[in-house]
C-alpha positions in Angstrom: -0.2 -2.3 13.2 -0.4 0.2 10.4 3.4 0.3 10.1 3.6 -3.4 9.3 1.0 -2.9 6.6 3.1 -0.1 5.1 6.3 -2.1 5.2 4.5 -5.1 3.6 3.3 -2.8 0.8 6.9 -1.7 0.3 8.1 -5.3 0.3 5.7 -6.1 -2.4 6.9 -3.2 -4.5 10.5 -4.3 -4.0 9.6 -7.8 -5.1 7.8 -6.5 -8.2 10.8 -4.4 -9.1 13.1 -7.4 -8.6 10.9 -9.5 -10.8 11.0 -6.8 -13.6 14.8 -6.7 -13.4 15.1 -10.5 -13.4 12.8 -10.7 -16.5 15.1 -8.2 -18.2 18.1 -10.2 -17.2 16.5 -13.2 -18.9 15.5 -11.3 -21.9 19.1 -10.1 -22.6 21.0 -13.1 -21.4 21.9 -14.2 -24.9 22.0 -11.0 -26.9 23.8 -8.7 -24.3 25.3 -10.7 -21.4 26.7 -7.5 -19.7 23.3 -5.9 -19.7 21.8 -9.1 -18.4 24.3 -9.2 -15.5 23.5 -5.6 -14.7 19.8 -6.4 -14.5 20.5 -9.5 -12.4 22.5 -7.4 -10.0 19.7 -4.9 -9.8 17.2 -7.7 -9.0 19.5 -9.0 -6.3 19.8 -5.6 -4.8 16.0 -5.3 -4.7 15.9 -8.7 -2.9 18.3 -7.3 -0.4 15.8 -4.5 0.3 13.2 -7.1 0.8 15.3 -8.9 3.4 16.1 -5.6 5.3 12.4 -4.6 5.3 11.3 -8.0 6.4 13.9 -7.9 9.3 12.1 -4.7 10.4 8.7 -6.4 10.4 10.1 -9.2 12.5 11.7 -6.7 14.9 8.4 -4.8 15.3 6.5 -8.0 16.0 9.1 -9.1 18.5 8.9 -5.7 20.3 5.1 -6.0 20.3 5.4 -9.4 21.9 7.9 -8.2 24.5 5.7 -5.3 25.6 2.2 -6.7 25.1 2.4 -10.5 24.8 1.4 -12.6 21.9 0.1 -10.8 18.8 -3.6 -11.1 18.2 -4.6 -14.2 16.2 -6.0 -12.1 13.3 -2.7 -10.2 13.0 -0.8 -13.5 13.0 -3.1 -14.9 10.3 -2.6 -11.9 8.1 1.2 -11.9 8.6 1.5 -15.6 7.7 -0.6 -15.1 4.6 1.3 -12.1 3.3 4.6 -13.7 4.3 3.8 -16.9 2.4 2.9 -15.0 -0.7 6.2 -13.0 -0.4 8.2 -16.2 -0.1 6.6 -17.6 -3.2 7.2 -14.4 -5.2 10.9 -14.2 -4.1 11.4 -17.8 -5.0 10.1 -17.1 -8.5 12.6 -14.2 -8.9 15.4 -16.3 -7.6 14.5 -19.0 -10.0 14.7 -16.6 -12.9 18.1 -15.4 -11.8 19.4 -19.0 -11.3 18.4 -20.3 -14.7 21.4 -19.1 -16.6 
């Protein structure tokens, strides 16, 4: 489904932005704690966007299953690959934010 591909691209953009903000948070942690907190908050908001977009992907897949049965194996393989990569990237961002 093209829509899932589009949402996956948007999820990747949100994770990239979250990572940029998290890196800035780390960069200013010592020299400007208030700015660091702002960047950390922005990163967290981007991760919230990731969660909401992911929920839509899950909803679309569930609707597909309900109306057409199981998703095709190639679609499942692609989803699992992209999902695993997203999980790893999000974990890296969360690790940056957790190391205070």
